[in-house]
Backbone as CSV, one residue per row, in Angstrom:
resi,resn,N_x,N_y,N_z,CA_x,CA_y,CA_z,C_x,C_y,C_z
1,MET,160.360,-39.145,26.167,161.501,-38.513,25.515,162.241,-39.566,24.697
2,PRO,162.722,-39.231,23.480,163.433,-40.206,22.667,164.664,-40.736,23.379
3,GLU,165.010,-41.991,23.061,166.134,-42.647,23.703,167.427,-41.865,23.532
4,ALA,167.694,-41.357,22.324,168.929,-40.629,22.057,169.046,-39.388,22.934
5,ALA,167.933,-38.689,23.132,167.955,-37.479,23.951,168.201,-37.830,25.415
6,THR,167.712,-38.974,25.860,167.920,-39.395,27.232,169.378,-39.772,27.461
7,ALA,169.960,-40.460,26.496,171.345,-40.901,26.613,172.299,-39.710,26.590
8,ASN,171.990,-38.694,25.817,172.834,-37.523,25.686,171.959,-36.283,25.783
9,PRO,171.932,-35.623,26.946,171.056,-34.458,27.119,171.309,-33.351,26.102
10,ARG,172.518,-33.227,25.576,172.827,-32.187,24.595,172.261,-32.520,23.212
11,ALA,171.825,-33.762,23.005,171.301,-34.173,21.702,170.029,-33.420,21.348
12,ASP,169.297,-32.919,22.323,168.042,-32.219,22.056,168.111,-30.757,22.485
13,CYS,169.289,-30.186,22.455,169.447,-28.802,22.891,168.929,-27.832,21.830
14,LEU,168.655,-26.614,22.257,168.262,-25.561,21.330,169.520,-24.916,20.774
15,MET,169.486,-24.636,19.483,170.647,-24.068,18.807,170.270,-22.743,18.148
16,THR,171.250,-21.868,18.019,171.059,-20.615,17.288,171.277,-20.875,15.800
17,ALA,170.921,-19.900,14.975,171.134,-20.028,13.526,172.624,-20.170,13.213
18,ASP,173.462,-19.455,13.936,174.912,-19.565,13.713,175.416,-20.966,14.051
19,GLU,174.915,-21.536,15.138,175.323,-22.896,15.513,174.846,-23.921,14.491
20,VAL,173.620,-23.748,14.003,173.076,-24.655,12.987,173.914,-24.550,11.712
21,ALA,174.239,-23.333,11.314,175.034,-23.124,10.105,176.393,-23.812,10.229
22,GLN,177.012,-23.666,11.364,178.318,-24.297,11.582,178.182,-25.820,11.547
23,TRP,177.151,-26.353,12.176,176.910,-27.795,12.237,176.653,-28.364,10.842
24,LEU,175.858,-27.642,10.025,175.509,-28.111,8.687,176.533,-27.705,7.622
25,LYS,177.498,-26.873,8.026,178.526,-26.372,7.108,177.906,-25.567,5.952
26,VAL,177.017,-24.673,6.344,176.394,-23.724,5.411,176.506,-22.337,6.041
27,THR,176.040,-21.316,5.341,176.099,-19.967,5.893,174.879,-19.689,6.777
28,PRO,175.025,-18.791,7.737,173.853,-18.386,8.525,172.745,-17.812,7.642
29,ALA,173.112,-17.137,6.556,172.101,-16.579,5.641,171.241,-17.692,5.046
30,TRP,171.842,-18.833,4.729,171.083,-19.964,4.184,170.099,-20.480,5.236
31,VAL,170.554,-20.577,6.472,169.677,-21.051,7.562,168.497,-20.104,7.714
32,TYR,168.751,-18.798,7.734,167.659,-17.828,7.859,166.715,-17.889,6.656
33,SER,167.258,-18.096,5.464,166.435,-18.207,4.264,165.499,-19.414,4.355
34,GLN,166.026,-20.543,4.780,165.206,-21.746,4.943,164.140,-21.534,6.019
35,THR,164.496,-20.808,7.051,163.567,-20.518,8.145,162.432,-19.618,7.659
36,ARG,162.788,-18.550,6.949,161.755,-17.631,6.424,160.808,-18.349,5.475
37,GLY,161.329,-19.315,4.729,160.500,-20.066,3.786,159.771,-21.234,4.430
38,HIS,159.887,-21.381,5.730,159.255,-22.470,6.484,159.645,-23.841,5.933
39,ARG,160.894,-23.954,5.492,161.401,-25.215,4.958,162.274,-25.956,5.958
40,MET,162.517,-25.357,7.104,163.379,-25.940,8.132,162.654,-25.832,9.468
41,PRO,162.645,-26.913,10.263,161.960,-26.823,11.554,162.647,-25.815,12.478
42,HIS,161.836,-24.965,13.061,162.361,-23.942,13.965,161.252,-23.497,14.912
43,MET,161.621,-22.708,15.892,160.631,-22.116,16.797,161.035,-20.678,17.079
44,ARG,160.042,-19.873,17.304,160.285,-18.475,17.659,160.096,-18.313,19.159
45,LEU,161.042,-17.656,19.755,160.960,-17.288,21.170,161.036,-15.768,21.208
46,GLY,159.877,-15.142,21.072,159.858,-13.685,20.933,160.497,-13.316,19.612
47,ARG,161.526,-12.502,19.656,162.208,-12.110,18.420,163.331,-13.055,18.039
48,TYR,163.572,-14.057,18.861,164.658,-14.999,18.617,164.158,-16.249,17.896
49,VAL,165.010,-16.808,17.059,164.714,-18.062,16.366,165.651,-19.112,16.928
50,ARG,165.096,-20.253,17.284,165.910,-21.355,17.804,165.525,-22.633,17.077
51,PHE,166.466,-23.567,17.085,166.325,-24.821,16.368,166.603,-25.965,17.320
52,ARG,165.716,-26.943,17.372,165.932,-28.119,18.210,166.736,-29.127,17.386
53,ARG,167.847,-29.542,17.928,168.754,-30.441,17.194,168.043,-31.724,16.746
54,SER,167.230,-32.304,17.612,166.537,-33.546,17.248,165.565,-33.322,16.089
55,ALA,164.915,-32.157,16.034,163.999,-31.850,14.928,164.776,-31.706,13.626
56,LEU,165.948,-31.083,13.689,166.774,-30.941,12.498,167.281,-32.296,12.015
57,GLU,167.650,-33.162,12.940,168.110,-34.497,12.557,166.987,-35.274,11.870
58,GLY,165.772,-35.190,12.402,164.618,-35.842,11.782,164.319,-35.268,10.416
59,TRP,164.420,-33.956,10.284,164.192,-33.273,9.011,165.201,-33.736,7.966
60,MET,166.459,-33.852,8.370,167.494,-34.296,7.430,167.284,-35.756,7.033
61,GLU,166.889,-36.601,7.973,166.608,-38.004,7.649,165.454,-38.104,6.657
62,GLU,164.429,-37.276,6.861,163.273,-37.265,5.959,163.686,-36.818,4.552
63,MET,164.524,-35.783,4.465,164.994,-35.314,3.158,165.840,-36.385,2.476
64,GLU,166.656,-37.075,3.251,167.503,-38.123,2.688,166.654,-39.276,2.154
65,ARG,165.650,-39.694,2.926,164.742,-40.764,2.475,164.010,-40.346,1.202
66,ALA,163.513,-39.120,1.181,162.765,-38.628,0.021,163.650,-38.592,-1.225
67,SER,164.923,-38.306,-1.048,165.809,-38.219,-2.213,166.076,-39.596,-2.818
68,THR,165.923,-40.652,-2.054,166.160,-42.000,-2.576,164.891,-42.628,-3.125
69,LEU,163.736,-42.019,-2.877,162.466,-42.577,-3.336,162.026,-42.044,-4.687
70,ARG,162.696,-41.043,-5.181,162.292,-40.438,-6.458,162.463,-41.438,-7.593
71,SER,161.522,-41.410,-8.513,161.581,-42.300,-9.677,162.695,-41.867,-10.608
72,PRO,163.393,-42.826,-11.196,164.426,-42.454,-12.168,163.791,-41.853,-13.413
73,ARG,164.508,-40.966,-14.070,163.997,-40.327,-15.283,164.004,-41.319,-16.426
74,VAL,162.954,-41.267,-17.198,162.856,-42.124,-18.381,163.120,-41.255,-19.598
75,PRO,164.099,-41.622,-20.437,164.416,-40.767,-21.593,163.289,-40.702,-22.598
């Protein structure tokens, strides 16, 4: 188990779409849209969708790294 999850058991908790939206300061509709497009890590538990906080943190770190690696535009 990752060190952060061991230090804080809530760091790897499962979250609902509403909780994710509140955490990311976006709308629940945006979270569901990203989920339907398979652009956000999630899991299905029957008819329910849940999000692992550690997976979302990794996803955001990856997006942040990718945004800094893009080549500058040449006029």
